[in-house]
Backbone as a chain_set.jsonl record, in Angstrom:
{"seq": "XXXXXXXXXXXXXXXXXXXXXXXXXXXXXXXXXXXXXXXXXXXXXXXXXXXXXXXXXXXXXXXXXXXXXXXXXXXXXXXXXXXXXXXXXXXXXXXXXXXXXXXXXXXXXXXXXXXXXXXXXXXXXXXXXXXXXXXXXXXXXXXXXXXXXXXXXXXXXXXXXXXXXXXXXXXXXXXXXXXXXXXXXXXXX", "coords": {"N": [[35.631, 33.359, -8.325], [35.315, 30.207, -9.96], [32.905, 28.869, -12.325], [32.458, 26.181, -11.694], [33.26, 26.065, -9.014], [31.39, 27.783, -7.856], [29.06, 26.377, -8.435], [29.54, 24.074, -6.899], [29.227, 25.081, -4.325], [26.491, 25.161, -4.024], [25.554, 22.57, -4.167], [24.527, 21.11, -1.984], [21.955, 22.016, -1.765], [20.427, 20.549, -3.503], [20.587, 17.929, -2.683], [18.592, 16.375, -1.232], [16.531, 15.88, -3.047], [17.542, 14.996, -5.441], [18.8, 12.714, -4.933], [19.756, 9.451, -5.639], [19.839, 7.247, -4.067], [17.898, 5.373, -3.415], [17.777, 3.914, -5.699], [20.036, 2.464, -5.693], [22.009, -0.532, -5.689], [20.14, -3.406, -6.368], [18.025, -2.132, -7.556], [14.71, -0.867, -7.541], [11.423, -2.42, -7.882], [8.976, -1.18, -10.031], [5.644, -0.157, -10.545], [3.303, 0.371, -13.129], [0.201, 1.493, -13.335], [-2.589, 0.99, -15.334], [-5.055, 1.071, -17.995], [-6.439, -1.897, -19.564], [-6.369, -1.693, -22.347], [-4.341, 0.245, -22.757], [-2.174, -1.085, -21.566], [-1.913, -3.321, -23.233], [-1.209, -2.019, -25.589], [1.272, -0.895, -24.881], [2.771, -3.237, -24.502], [2.558, -4.579, -27.036], [3.495, -2.636, -28.892], [5.908, -2.095, -27.831], [6.762, 0.272, -26.57], [6.713, 3.217, -24.55], [4.59, 5.852, -23.829], [5.072, 9.147, -22.821], [3.635, 11.658, -20.684], [2.593, 15.075, -20.719], [2.778, 17.065, -17.874], [1.136, 19.308, -17.682], [-1.214, 18.652, -18.853], [-2.313, 16.697, -17.371], [-4.172, 15.082, -14.675], [-3.601, 16.582, -12.395], [-2.278, 19.47, -12.388], [-0.931, 20.892, -10.519], [1.184, 19.445, -9.591], [3.453, 20.086, -11.066], [3.456, 22.865, -11.126], [3.235, 23.969, -8.507], [5.683, 24.181, -6.915], [7.187, 25.881, -8.552], [5.593, 28.213, -8.646], [5.31, 28.923, -5.89], [8.003, 29.159, -5.195], [8.688, 31.274, -6.899], [7.083, 33.381, -5.821], [8.139, 33.536, -3.187], [10.882, 34.11, -3.643], [10.748, 36.537, -5.082], [9.496, 38.167, -3.153], [11.29, 37.964, -1.001], [13.988, 38.343, -1.884], [14.173, 40.463, -3.808], [13.504, 42.953, -2.442], [15.816, 43.192, -0.881], [17.965, 44.031, -2.334], [21.153, 44.511, -4.081], [23.236, 41.649, -4.623], [21.326, 39.707, -4.059], [18.996, 40.782, -5.113], [19.739, 40.689, -7.766], [19.896, 37.913, -8.059], [17.212, 37.321, -7.775], [16.221, 38.511, -10.113], [17.492, 36.889, -12.052], [16.357, 34.41, -11.44], [13.695, 34.997, -12.131], [13.981, 35.299, -14.887], [14.69, 32.68, -15.616], [12.425, 31.356, -14.71], [10.446, 32.475, -16.388], [11.423, 31.56, -18.868], [11.15, 28.796, -18.519], [8.363, 28.668, -18.194], [7.459, 29.696, -20.651], [8.804, 28.192, -22.634], [9.883, 25.647, -21.862], [8.116, 24.158, -20.205], [6.08, 23.052, -21.757], [7.474, 21.14, -23.045], [8.115, 19.218, -21.22], [7.97, 16.02, -19.899], [6.422, 13.193, -18.332], [6.398, 9.921, -16.848], [4.516, 7.971, -14.939], [4.995, 5.975, -12.09], [4.682, 3.516, -9.471], [6.256, 2.472, -6.455], [6.818, -0.969, -6.04], [6.272, -3.715, -4.052], [7.795, -6.81, -4.153], [6.544, -8.953, -2.878], [3.937, -8.303, -2.812], [0.914, -9.159, -4.074], [-1.385, -7.991, -4.835], [-1.273, -5.239, -5.344], [-1.67, -1.615, -5.21], [-4.558, -0.292, -3.861], [-5.487, 2.37, -4.16], [-4.19, 3.132, -6.499], [-5.203, 1.309, -8.342], [-7.856, 2.14, -8.381], [-7.643, 4.799, -9.339], [-6.069, 4.708, -11.714], [-5.992, 2.203, -12.837], [-8.24, 1.23, -14.264], [-10.279, 0.917, -12.393], [-9.755, -1.501, -11.206], [-10.078, -3.249, -13.279], [-8.026, -3.091, -14.991], [-4.506, -3.156, -15.638], [-1.376, -3.791, -14.008], [1.684, -2.986, -14.892], [4.848, -4.232, -14.334], [8.024, -2.958, -13.74], [11.43, -3.688, -13.644], [13.853, -1.975, -12.291], [16.436, -2.67, -11.822], [17.338, -3.884, -14.062], [17.727, -1.94, -15.897], [20.044, -0.003, -17.516], [21.877, 2.826, -16.571], [22.158, 5.84, -18.471], [24.215, 8.355, -18.874], [24.121, 10.352, -20.748], [21.544, 10.7, -21.411], [18.462, 12.528, -21.497], [16.59, 11.738, -19.708], [15.294, 11.393, -16.428], [15.173, 9.586, -13.515], [13.388, 9.699, -10.699], [12.331, 9.873, -7.284], [9.148, 10.679, -6.079], [8.034, 12.831, -3.547], [5.363, 12.997, -1.482], [3.557, 15.561, 0.078], [1.939, 17.773, 2.425], [0.362, 20.94, 1.601], [1.351, 22.908, 3.322], [3.71, 21.667, 4.293], [5.169, 21.441, 1.895], [5.457, 24.142, 1.212], [7.003, 25.058, 3.395], [9.329, 23.539, 2.954], [10.262, 24.565, 0.49], [10.647, 27.228, 1.249], [12.711, 26.867, 3.131], [14.768, 25.951, 1.438], [15.197, 28.24, -0.086], [16.056, 29.982, 1.916], [18.414, 28.637, 2.57], [19.916, 29.03, 0.212], [20.115, 31.82, 0.319], [21.642, 32.066, 2.66], [24.074, 30.831, 1.891], [24.876, 32.611, -0.115], [25.142, 35.015, 1.345], [27.247, 34.296, 3.095], [29.317, 33.935, 1.3], [29.484, 36.313, -0.045], [31.52, 38.238, -0.6], [33.112, 36.763, -2.311], [31.712, 36.578, -4.693], [31.944, 38.875, -6.075]], "CA": [[35.327, 31.944, -8.285], [34.939, 29.614, -11.238], [31.534, 28.336, -12.353], [32.463, 24.896, -11.0], [33.32, 26.346, -7.58], [30.085, 28.335, -7.467], [28.115, 25.258, -8.481], [29.825, 23.196, -5.76], [28.668, 25.705, -3.126], [25.045, 24.965, -3.958], [25.213, 21.142, -4.306], [23.73, 20.627, -0.851], [20.562, 22.435, -1.971], [19.749, 19.541, -4.306], [20.831, 16.582, -2.168], [17.445, 15.587, -0.789], [15.585, 15.473, -4.08], [18.198, 14.379, -6.587], [19.471, 11.517, -4.463], [19.276, 8.206, -6.244], [20.176, 6.158, -3.147], [16.846, 4.348, -3.461], [18.018, 3.106, -6.888], [21.28, 1.724, -5.503], [21.88, -1.984, -5.552], [19.405, -4.125, -7.411], [16.99, -1.306, -8.173], [13.367, -1.259, -7.1], [10.387, -2.758, -8.85], [8.023, -0.085, -10.156], [4.407, -0.569, -11.217], [2.544, 1.373, -13.886], [-1.209, 1.093, -13.356], [-3.215, 1.542, -16.529], [-6.157, 0.268, -18.529], [-6.02, -3.058, -20.362], [-6.045, -1.232, -23.701], [-3.016, 0.873, -22.732], [-1.143, -2.087, -21.262], [-1.71, -4.093, -24.465], [-0.499, -1.153, -26.535], [2.663, -0.82, -24.425], [3.408, -4.535, -24.747], [2.638, -4.881, -28.468], [4.317, -1.653, -29.608], [7.194, -2.033, -27.13], [7.149, 1.645, -26.266], [5.952, 3.901, -23.511], [4.352, 7.256, -24.129], [5.121, 10.007, -21.655], [2.589, 12.681, -20.684], [2.955, 16.404, -20.243], [2.035, 17.303, -16.627], [0.158, 20.386, -17.838], [-2.46, 18.082, -19.359], [-2.676, 15.569, -16.516], [-5.267, 15.378, -13.754], [-3.19, 17.485, -11.317], [-1.173, 20.298, -12.88], [-0.199, 21.444, -9.381], [2.402, 18.662, -9.392], [4.576, 20.791, -11.664], [3.344, 24.305, -10.917], [3.274, 24.423, -7.12], [7.032, 24.605, -6.528], [7.589, 27.049, -9.34], [4.837, 29.399, -8.235], [5.677, 29.299, -4.521], [9.385, 29.642, -5.277], [8.617, 32.596, -7.527], [6.562, 34.354, -4.855], [9.078, 33.69, -2.072], [12.098, 34.786, -4.099], [10.422, 37.939, -5.389], [9.208, 38.889, -1.914], [12.419, 37.952, -0.067], [15.263, 38.798, -2.413], [14.104, 41.737, -4.519], [13.621, 44.116, -1.549], [17.109, 43.259, -0.208], [18.929, 44.719, -3.189], [22.456, 43.901, -4.329], [23.338, 40.359, -5.296], [20.073, 38.967, -3.895], [18.066, 41.319, -6.106], [20.184, 40.121, -9.046], [19.467, 36.516, -8.057], [15.775, 37.36, -8.024], [16.043, 38.781, -11.555], [17.896, 35.696, -12.795], [15.318, 33.405, -11.233], [12.527, 35.383, -12.929], [14.286, 34.972, -16.289], [14.601, 31.22, -15.75], [11.007, 31.034, -14.514], [9.732, 32.829, -17.625], [11.863, 30.659, -19.925], [10.49, 27.512, -18.281], [6.937, 28.845, -18.438], [7.198, 29.956, -22.071], [9.453, 27.294, -23.585], [10.232, 24.305, -21.403], [7.013, 23.429, -19.573], [5.34, 22.302, -22.774], [8.35, 20.053, -23.479], [8.429, 18.393, -20.057], [7.124, 14.832, -19.944], [6.58, 12.264, -17.217], [5.8, 8.592, -16.876], [4.286, 7.761, -13.509], [5.096, 4.617, -11.583], [4.637, 3.369, -8.018], [7.11, 1.4, -5.957], [6.079, -2.226, -5.921], [6.874, -4.738, -3.206], [7.671, -8.094, -4.878], [5.667, -9.87, -2.154], [2.565, -7.803, -2.94], [0.261, -9.737, -5.255], [-2.618, -7.248, -5.106], [-1.041, -3.856, -5.773], [-2.228, -0.547, -4.374], [-5.962, -0.031, -4.147], [-5.657, 3.743, -4.661], [-3.723, 3.177, -7.886], [-6.174, 0.577, -9.152], [-9.042, 2.993, -8.533], [-7.378, 6.015, -10.114], [-5.413, 4.534, -13.012], [-6.064, 0.82, -13.312], [-9.574, 0.842, -14.724], [-11.077, 0.514, -11.227], [-9.501, -2.922, -10.94], [-10.2, -4.068, -14.487], [-6.871, -2.786, -15.83], [-3.306, -3.952, -15.417], [-0.211, -3.147, -13.404], [2.9, -3.46, -15.552], [5.943, -4.139, -13.367], [9.33, -2.701, -14.336], [12.556, -3.973, -12.752], [14.884, -0.975, -12.588], [17.742, -3.312, -11.741], [17.706, -4.326, -15.408], [17.909, -0.759, -16.745], [21.378, 0.579, -17.368], [21.841, 4.286, -16.661], [22.852, 6.488, -19.585], [24.465, 9.724, -18.423], [23.853, 11.294, -21.838], [20.107, 10.738, -21.64], [17.749, 13.6, -20.788], [15.635, 11.138, -18.78], [15.643, 11.426, -15.013], [14.312, 8.74, -12.681], [13.45, 10.238, -9.343], [11.226, 9.518, -6.406], [8.277, 11.792, -5.706], [7.664, 12.86, -2.138], [4.079, 13.662, -1.301], [3.517, 16.34, 1.314], [0.843, 18.739, 2.477], [0.702, 22.26, 1.071], [2.182, 23.57, 4.323], [5.038, 21.026, 4.288], [5.868, 21.822, 0.655], [5.783, 25.564, 1.33], [8.127, 25.172, 4.337], [10.502, 22.961, 2.31], [10.743, 25.539, -0.496], [11.145, 28.377, 2.008], [14.013, 26.492, 3.692], [15.741, 25.915, 0.344], [15.503, 29.627, -0.438], [16.878, 30.505, 3.014], [19.737, 28.021, 2.425], [20.595, 29.763, -0.868], [20.417, 33.148, 0.859], [22.731, 31.909, 3.616], [25.301, 30.571, 1.125], [25.25, 33.853, -0.782], [25.606, 35.974, 2.354], [28.555, 33.844, 3.589], [30.319, 34.037, 0.246], [29.208, 37.548, -0.779], [32.741, 38.873, -1.093], [33.683, 35.937, -3.363], [30.951, 36.694, -5.93], [32.213, 40.128, -6.779]], "C": [[34.961, 31.456, -9.684], [33.489, 29.144, -11.164], [31.433, 27.022, -11.585], [32.473, 25.106, -9.493], [31.989, 26.904, -7.071], [29.048, 27.224, -7.426], [28.296, 24.339, -7.278], [29.252, 23.757, -4.459], [27.198, 25.338, -2.923], [24.617, 23.504, -4.088], [24.296, 20.658, -3.2], [22.25, 20.988, -0.993], [19.769, 21.319, -2.651], [19.793, 18.134, -3.717], [19.577, 15.775, -1.87], [16.457, 15.239, -1.886], [16.234, 14.973, -5.359], [18.946, 13.112, -6.184], [18.875, 10.289, -5.145], [19.667, 7.006, -5.382], [19.156, 5.028, -3.222], [16.985, 3.469, -4.698], [19.225, 2.189, -6.722], [21.017, 0.228, -5.336], [21.112, -2.594, -6.696], [18.383, -3.277, -8.131], [15.615, -1.789, -7.765], [12.506, -1.766, -8.251], [9.402, -1.596, -8.855], [6.833, -0.549, -10.973], [3.782, 0.625, -11.925], [1.122, 0.841, -14.015], [-1.884, 1.78, -14.544], [-4.36, 0.633, -16.979], [-5.597, -0.927, -19.299], [-5.61, -2.625, -21.765], [-4.656, -0.602, -23.743], [-1.912, -0.134, -22.45], [-0.859, -2.941, -22.501], [-0.924, -3.287, -25.485], [0.984, -1.05, -26.168], [3.397, -2.118, -24.761], [3.591, -4.791, -26.234], [3.548, -3.921, -29.224], [5.707, -1.496, -29.004], [7.688, -0.608, -26.946], [6.192, 2.238, -25.246], [5.8, 5.353, -23.934], [4.356, 8.043, -22.828], [4.056, 11.086, -21.799], [3.142, 14.012, -20.205], [2.124, 16.693, -18.997], [0.985, 18.407, -16.729], [-1.203, 19.851, -18.271], [-2.907, 16.868, -18.548], [-3.739, 16.01, -15.511], [-4.882, 16.321, -12.62], [-2.001, 18.318, -11.775], [-0.382, 20.923, -11.741], [1.108, 20.694, -9.151], [3.621, 19.368, -9.986], [4.578, 22.261, -11.274], [3.568, 24.778, -9.488], [4.643, 24.98, -6.745], [7.491, 25.834, -7.271], [6.886, 28.307, -8.866], [5.18, 29.86, -6.823], [7.106, 29.838, -4.5], [9.447, 31.041, -5.855], [8.188, 33.647, -6.512], [7.544, 34.6, -3.716], [10.335, 34.455, -2.501], [11.83, 36.245, -4.388], [10.217, 38.732, -4.105], [10.387, 38.956, -0.957], [13.658, 38.639, -0.634], [15.202, 40.181, -3.058], [14.221, 42.932, -3.578], [15.006, 44.271, -0.904], [18.171, 43.975, -1.029], [20.197, 43.907, -3.402], [22.369, 42.576, -5.044], [22.048, 39.551, -5.17], [19.001, 39.476, -4.852], [18.426, 40.778, -7.488], [19.795, 38.654, -9.166], [17.975, 36.426, -8.363], [15.498, 37.589, -9.506], [16.385, 37.556, -12.387], [16.864, 34.588, -12.659], [14.1, 33.724, -12.084], [12.757, 35.092, -14.405], [14.161, 33.476, -16.539], [13.148, 30.769, -15.64], [10.225, 31.308, -15.801], [10.127, 31.914, -18.78], [11.202, 29.292, -19.763], [9.018, 27.606, -18.66], [6.631, 28.959, -19.936], [7.715, 28.877, -23.014], [9.603, 25.849, -23.123], [9.064, 23.505, -20.84], [6.274, 22.557, -20.58], [6.158, 21.111, -23.288], [8.854, 19.206, -22.31], [7.443, 17.227, -20.049], [7.435, 13.905, -18.78], [5.927, 10.926, -17.533], [5.7, 8.169, -15.421], [4.271, 6.276, -13.146], [4.995, 4.646, -10.061], [5.609, 2.278, -7.611], [6.256, 0.17, -5.718], [6.881, -3.221, -5.096], [6.705, -6.081, -3.922], [6.768, -9.113, -4.182], [4.195, -9.491, -2.303], [1.938, -8.349, -4.221], [-1.013, -8.983, -5.641], [-2.396, -5.848, -5.659], [-1.716, -2.868, -4.835], [-3.65, -0.208, -4.807], [-6.161, 1.373, -4.727], [-5.226, 3.859, -6.117], [-4.674, 2.425, -8.816], [-7.39, 1.465, -9.423], [-8.785, 4.145, -9.491], [-6.899, 5.744, -11.537], [-5.583, 3.146, -13.621], [-7.444, 0.358, -13.677], [-10.45, 0.326, -13.603], [-10.951, -0.984, -10.949], [-9.602, -3.795, -12.171], [-9.037, -3.821, -15.452], [-5.704, -3.708, -15.525], [-2.265, -3.11, -14.695], [1.004, -3.763, -14.077], [4.058, -3.214, -14.595], [7.264, -4.001, -14.121], [10.405, -2.941, -13.281], [13.681, -3.005, -13.105], [16.29, -1.534, -12.473], [18.238, -3.761, -13.109], [17.921, -3.154, -16.372], [19.279, -0.164, -16.471], [21.291, 2.095, -17.524], [22.64, 4.788, -17.867], [23.013, 7.957, -19.22], [24.207, 10.768, -19.5], [22.362, 11.448, -22.124], [19.464, 11.91, -20.898], [16.735, 13.063, -19.778], [16.179, 11.154, -17.36], [14.654, 10.533, -14.271], [14.472, 9.25, -11.259], [12.193, 9.877, -8.569], [10.447, 10.774, -6.045], [7.982, 11.694, -4.219], [6.369, 13.645, -2.022], [4.069, 14.346, 0.063], [2.325, 17.279, 1.257], [1.306, 20.062, 1.879], [1.638, 22.975, 2.035], [3.595, 22.983, 4.351], [5.833, 21.409, 3.043], [6.319, 23.279, 0.714], [7.008, 25.745, 2.238], [9.412, 24.635, 3.723], [11.103, 23.956, 1.311], [11.329, 26.757, 0.209], [12.522, 28.072, 2.598], [15.089, 26.476, 2.613], [16.155, 27.334, -0.044], [16.365, 30.263, 0.657], [18.286, 29.915, 2.963], [20.548, 28.734, 1.337], [21.019, 31.135, -0.361], [21.606, 33.082, 1.815], [24.067, 31.69, 2.903], [25.785, 31.864, 0.474], [25.794, 34.869, 0.214], [26.982, 35.6, 2.895], [29.656, 34.088, 2.569], [30.233, 35.338, -0.542], [30.472, 38.157, -1.367], [33.36, 38.08, -2.244], [32.983, 36.083, -4.701], [31.187, 38.01, -6.633], [31.769, 41.269, -5.991]], "O": [[34.378, 32.189, -10.483], [32.917, 29.034, -10.08], [30.438, 26.775, -10.903], [31.771, 24.403, -8.767], [31.525, 26.539, -5.991], [28.253, 27.141, -6.49], [27.314, 23.875, -6.7], [28.838, 22.995, -3.586], [26.726, 25.221, -1.792], [23.419, 23.225, -4.117], [23.382, 19.874, -3.453], [21.392, 20.333, -0.402], [18.574, 21.163, -2.4], [19.103, 17.24, -4.207], [19.508, 14.597, -2.223], [15.608, 14.372, -1.679], [15.528, 14.561, -6.279], [19.644, 12.51, -7.0], [17.658, 10.12, -5.215], [19.811, 5.891, -5.885], [19.514, 3.857, -3.105], [16.386, 2.395, -4.759], [19.421, 1.257, -7.503], [19.946, -0.196, -4.902], [21.402, -2.328, -7.863], [17.915, -3.653, -9.206], [15.383, -2.993, -7.656], [12.818, -1.568, -9.425], [9.037, -1.085, -7.796], [6.99, -1.25, -11.973], [3.74, 1.735, -11.394], [0.875, -0.139, -14.719], [-1.763, 2.991, -14.73], [-4.591, -0.433, -16.407], [-4.415, -0.954, -19.642], [-4.626, -3.123, -22.312], [-3.877, -0.878, -24.655], [-0.831, -0.047, -23.032], [0.297, -3.25, -22.79], [-0.06, -3.831, -26.173], [1.848, -1.112, -27.043], [4.526, -2.086, -25.252], [4.679, -5.183, -26.657], [4.295, -4.345, -30.105], [6.577, -0.849, -29.586], [8.868, -0.312, -27.137], [5.042, 1.82, -25.106], [6.765, 5.998, -24.346], [3.718, 7.649, -21.852], [3.624, 11.392, -22.911], [4.054, 14.057, -19.379], [0.899, 16.585, -19.038], [0.042, 18.434, -15.939], [-2.224, 20.512, -18.082], [-3.771, 16.106, -18.981], [-4.153, 17.169, -15.502], [-5.771, 16.824, -11.933], [-0.851, 17.925, -11.578], [0.717, 21.433, -11.96], [2.044, 21.25, -8.576], [4.72, 19.249, -9.443], [5.652, 22.84, -11.109], [4.05, 25.892, -9.283], [4.749, 26.124, -6.305], [8.11, 26.727, -6.692], [7.517, 29.352, -8.702], [5.325, 31.058, -6.582], [7.382, 30.854, -3.862], [10.178, 31.895, -5.353], [8.844, 34.678, -6.359], [7.76, 35.746, -3.32], [10.791, 35.349, -1.788], [12.607, 37.109, -3.979], [10.713, 39.852, -3.984], [10.488, 39.901, -0.175], [14.304, 39.428, 0.057], [16.111, 40.988, -2.861], [14.974, 43.858, -3.88], [15.343, 45.356, -0.431], [19.16, 44.467, -0.485], [20.299, 42.762, -2.96], [21.553, 42.386, -5.945], [21.709, 38.789, -6.075], [18.189, 38.696, -5.348], [17.546, 40.449, -8.285], [19.41, 38.197, -10.242], [17.537, 35.559, -9.119], [14.634, 36.931, -10.086], [15.658, 37.216, -13.321], [16.533, 33.91, -13.631], [13.525, 32.825, -12.698], [11.831, 34.681, -15.105], [13.598, 33.052, -17.548], [12.7, 29.903, -16.392], [9.439, 30.473, -16.247], [9.279, 31.529, -19.584], [10.748, 28.696, -20.74], [8.488, 26.74, -19.357], [5.657, 28.383, -20.422], [7.138, 28.661, -24.079], [9.462, 24.927, -23.925], [9.033, 22.283, -20.988], [5.888, 21.433, -20.261], [5.61, 20.188, -23.891], [9.896, 18.557, -22.408], [6.234, 17.423, -20.175], [8.568, 13.843, -18.303], [5.03, 10.827, -18.369], [6.72, 8.027, -14.747], [3.63, 5.454, -13.8], [5.2, 5.689, -9.44], [5.776, 1.285, -8.318], [5.12, 0.261, -5.253], [8.031, -3.524, -5.413], [5.583, -6.453, -4.265], [6.276, -10.039, -4.826], [3.311, -10.274, -1.957], [2.386, -8.031, -5.323], [-1.644, -9.296, -6.65], [-3.252, -5.326, -6.373], [-2.261, -3.246, -3.799], [-3.904, 0.118, -5.967], [-6.92, 1.545, -5.681], [-5.832, 4.605, -6.886], [-4.918, 2.856, -9.943], [-7.888, 1.53, -10.547], [-9.612, 4.436, -10.355], [-7.274, 6.46, -12.465], [-5.335, 2.958, -14.812], [-7.796, -0.794, -13.426], [-11.262, -0.578, -13.802], [-11.9, -1.639, -10.519], [-9.247, -4.972, -12.118], [-9.06, -4.286, -16.591], [-5.885, -4.881, -15.198], [-2.276, -1.881, -14.765], [1.317, -4.933, -13.853], [4.226, -2.099, -14.099], [7.585, -4.795, -15.005], [10.299, -2.452, -12.156], [14.379, -3.195, -14.101], [17.238, -0.932, -12.977], [19.433, -3.994, -13.29], [18.261, -3.363, -17.536], [19.621, 0.139, -15.328], [20.708, 2.594, -18.486], [23.67, 4.217, -18.225], [22.045, 8.716, -19.255], [24.085, 11.954, -19.191], [21.968, 12.237, -22.983], [19.88, 12.245, -19.789], [16.093, 13.839, -19.07], [17.372, 10.952, -17.13], [13.441, 10.707, -14.388], [15.566, 9.229, -10.696], [11.137, 9.613, -9.145], [11.035, 11.812, -5.74], [7.715, 10.612, -3.696], [6.293, 14.809, -2.415], [4.513, 13.783, 1.064], [1.773, 17.547, 0.189], [2.501, 20.275, 1.676], [2.618, 23.584, 1.607], [4.571, 23.729, 4.425], [7.033, 21.673, 3.125], [7.435, 23.606, 0.311], [7.933, 26.484, 1.903], [10.481, 25.206, 3.939], [12.316, 24.163, 1.293], [12.381, 27.261, -0.184], [13.408, 28.927, 2.569], [16.206, 26.938, 2.847], [17.331, 27.594, -0.299], [17.302, 31.002, 0.355], [19.254, 30.607, 3.276], [21.733, 29.008, 1.525], [22.151, 31.563, -0.587], [22.479, 33.949, 1.78], [25.074, 32.295, 3.269], [26.977, 32.171, 0.511], [26.807, 35.516, -0.054], [27.807, 36.482, 3.133], [30.788, 34.408, 2.928], [30.848, 35.456, -1.602], [30.477, 38.553, -2.532], [34.064, 38.657, -3.073], [33.561, 35.761, -5.739], [30.649, 38.221, -7.72], [31.913, 42.412, -6.425]]}, "num_chains": 1, "name": "protein.A"}
């Protein structure tokens, strides 16, 4: 199989979290809750600074999936041997590369969906990021942003879930990969 054919086999694994259907059409309005000082800086300097998740208030946002995925893959695939053991080794190499080289160069800019009819915003966001109500909510209209396929930026929606729900989701994704590999085992060599 070619690399393109192998990649096509695994496309369904990514469908539910790389879907940009919610961006289709006019694009949503997104709010960035921040202090007055930061909002003034964004407006006057006409630039947005992104943050590294490792230095934010909840590093689990980036680490949870990687760590659970690591544990599940090592415990599920390594003991099985063959191609699944090789997959486990490859994942560990990617995991270590991300941990050692890429995590420090990953940046985010957090926004919340904003209903145009909502004149008050979200209380939880005001409390946590908007200076307890004395800050600002800057509204961005994604309908006015043109996508650039050559850009390393990715706009995606975050799905919040309990620890148990996230664990089950990751476990299902790993089982889906295992199923694809087992069905196509003879095609991989």
